[in-house]
C-alpha positions as CSV (number, residue, x, y, z in Angstrom):
1,X,86.4,160.9,69.4
2,X,83.7,162.7,71.4
3,X,84.2,163.1,75.1
4,X,82.2,164.9,77.7
5,X,84.3,167.1,80.0
6,X,83.0,167.1,83.6
7,X,83.4,170.8,84.0
8,X,81.6,174.0,83.3
9,X,84.7,176.1,83.9
10,X,85.3,178.0,80.6
11,X,89.0,178.4,81.3
12,X,89.5,174.6,81.7
13,X,87.3,173.8,78.7
14,X,89.4,176.2,76.5
15,X,92.7,174.9,77.7
16,X,91.8,171.2,77.4
17,X,90.1,171.6,74.0
18,X,93.2,173.5,72.6
19,X,95.5,170.6,73.6
20,X,93.2,167.7,72.5
21,X,91.6,169.1,69.3
22,X,94.7,168.5,67.1
23,X,94.4,164.8,68.2
24,X,90.9,164.4,66.8
25,X,89.2,164.7,70.2
26,X,86.0,166.9,70.4
27,X,85.3,168.1,73.9
28,X,81.7,168.6,74.9
29,X,81.2,170.4,78.2
30,X,78.8,168.7,80.6
31,X,76.6,171.8,80.5
32,X,75.7,170.8,76.9
33,X,73.9,167.8,78.5
34,X,72.4,169.9,81.4
35,X,74.6,167.9,83.8
36,X,75.0,169.7,87.1
37,X,78.4,169.5,88.9
38,X,78.6,166.7,91.4
39,X,79.7,167.7,94.9
40,X,83.5,167.1,95.4
41,X,83.4,165.1,98.7
42,X,86.6,163.2,98.4
43,X,89.9,164.2,100.2
44,X,92.1,163.7,97.1
45,X,92.4,165.1,93.6
46,X,92.3,161.5,92.2
47,X,89.1,160.6,94.0
48,X,87.3,163.8,93.1
49,X,88.3,163.5,89.4
50,X,86.9,160.0,89.3
51,X,83.6,161.1,91.0
52,X,83.2,163.8,88.4
53,X,84.1,161.7,85.4
54,X,81.8,158.8,86.3
55,X,78.9,161.3,87.0
56,X,79.4,163.0,83.6
57,X,79.6,159.7,81.8
58,X,76.5,158.3,83.5
59,X,74.3,161.3,82.5
60,X,75.8,161.8,79.0
61,X,76.2,158.2,77.8
62,X,79.7,159.2,76.5
63,X,83.2,158.6,77.6
64,X,84.1,161.3,80.1
65,X,87.2,163.3,81.2
66,X,87.4,165.1,84.5
67,X,90.1,167.4,85.9
68,X,90.6,168.0,89.5
69,X,93.4,170.4,90.2
70,X,94.5,173.0,92.7
71,X,97.3,174.9,94.2
72,X,99.5,173.5,97.0
73,X,101.4,176.1,99.0
74,X,104.3,174.8,101.1
75,X,104.0,177.4,103.8
76,X,100.3,176.6,104.2
77,X,101.0,172.8,104.6
78,X,99.6,172.2,101.1
79,X,96.5,174.4,101.4
80,X,94.4,175.3,99.6
81,X,94.8,171.9,97.8
82,X,91.5,170.2,96.9
83,X,89.7,173.2,98.3
84,X,91.4,175.6,95.8
85,X,88.2,176.6,94.0
86,X,86.3,177.2,97.3
87,X,89.2,178.4,99.4
88,X,87.4,181.6,100.4
89,X,84.0,179.8,100.8
90,X,81.6,177.7,98.7
91,X,80.5,180.6,96.5
92,X,83.9,182.4,96.2
93,X,85.2,183.6,92.9
94,X,88.8,183.9,91.7
95,X,89.3,187.4,93.2
96,X,88.1,186.3,96.7
97,X,90.3,183.2,96.6
98,X,93.3,185.2,95.5
99,X,92.7,187.8,98.2
100,X,92.5,185.1,100.9
101,X,95.7,183.5,99.7
102,X,97.5,186.9,99.8
103,X,96.3,187.4,103.3
104,X,97.3,183.9,104.4
105,X,100.9,184.6,103.2
106,X,101.2,188.0,104.7
107,X,104.7,188.4,106.2
108,X,106.1,185.2,104.7
109,X,109.4,185.8,102.8
110,X,109.7,185.0,99.1
111,X,112.0,182.0,99.6
112,X,109.2,180.4,101.7
113,X,106.4,181.0,99.2
114,X,107.0,177.9,97.1
115,X,103.9,176.5,95.5
116,X,102.8,173.8,93.1
117,X,99.9,173.6,90.8
118,X,98.7,170.0,90.6
119,X,96.4,168.4,88.1
120,X,94.8,165.0,88.0
121,X,92.8,163.9,85.0
122,X,90.5,160.9,85.1
123,X,89.2,159.3,81.9
124,X,86.4,156.7,81.9
125,X,85.1,154.9,78.9
126,X,81.7,154.4,80.7
127,X,80.4,155.1,84.2
128,X,81.5,151.8,85.6
129,X,84.8,151.5,83.9
130,X,86.9,149.3,86.1
131,X,90.2,150.6,84.7
132,X,90.0,154.3,84.4
133,X,93.0,156.2,83.1
134,X,94.7,158.5,85.5
135,X,97.2,161.1,84.4
136,X,98.9,163.7,86.6
137,X,100.9,166.8,86.1
138,X,102.6,169.4,88.4
139,X,104.0,172.9,87.9
140,X,106.4,174.5,90.4
141,X,106.5,178.2,91.2
142,X,106.2,180.7,94.0
143,X,103.3,182.9,95.1
144,X,103.7,186.6,94.2
145,X,102.8,189.3,96.7
146,X,100.2,190.8,94.3
147,X,98.4,189.7,91.2
148,X,100.1,190.3,87.9
149,X,98.7,189.7,84.4
150,X,95.2,189.3,82.9
151,X,95.4,185.9,81.3
152,X,94.4,182.5,82.6
153,X,92.1,182.0,85.5
154,X,92.1,181.0,89.2
155,X,95.4,181.6,90.9
156,X,97.3,182.3,87.7
157,X,97.9,186.0,88.5
158,X,99.7,185.0,91.7
159,X,101.6,182.0,90.4
160,X,105.1,183.4,89.7
161,X,107.6,181.5,87.6
162,X,111.1,182.6,88.6
163,X,112.8,181.1,85.5
164,X,110.5,183.1,83.2
165,X,110.2,186.2,85.3
166,X,106.4,186.4,85.1
167,X,103.2,184.8,86.4
168,X,101.3,182.2,84.5
169,X,98.6,184.9,83.9
170,X,101.3,186.8,81.8
171,X,102.1,183.8,79.5
172,X,100.6,183.5,76.0
173,X,97.9,180.8,76.1
174,X,99.9,178.3,73.9
175,X,103.0,178.7,76.2
176,X,100.9,178.2,79.3
177,X,99.2,175.1,77.8
178,X,102.7,173.6,77.1
179,X,104.2,174.3,80.5
180,X,101.3,174.0,82.9
181,X,100.2,171.2,85.2
182,X,97.2,170.6,83.1
183,X,99.2,170.6,79.9
184,X,101.6,168.1,81.4
185,X,98.7,165.9,82.6
186,X,97.0,166.1,79.1
187,X,100.3,165.0,77.5
188,X,100.5,162.1,79.8
189,X,96.9,161.2,79.0
190,X,97.6,161.3,75.3
191,X,100.6,158.9,75.9
192,X,98.2,156.5,77.8
193,X,95.6,156.6,75.0
194,X,98.3,155.5,72.6
195,X,99.0,152.5,74.7
196,X,95.3,151.3,74.6
């Protein structure tokens, strides 16, 4: 099965392809079709994922998969949430977003730094699919006081896993794919595909 992925994020493409390839799914990034990213105007992960999936399917003519995910920090009332990729501004990179998060949590004790990565995947068979498949996954952790590790992307260097004693950026890629919010959402999506 060939699916266009509504993303140009190399980290997401790599993680999603690693999980889906053994199931006979070939992921084609939307950049292969010169599709530009649609503006994420919705207030929820589900709605943004659907916007992106329908847009990618419309311009590629293929079934499409979109991921909308982000970090929710309890002490910040769920922020950065749907704004995770642009937390420090519309053109912010990972380093700027991480720096802003560290600053926002200055002085907050470890026991109050709980956070959750949340991922919503939307799969559409065609742009007007009336029954899109929605799969969700979450991953619990705490925000470290400083970045640790060189793997992953986004907030991975700050997302500390107490039970493992490391951040998600310090995990081997296969282990991260198995444990992560995206890995869990992808497994749920595979389960839904089997029911079709």
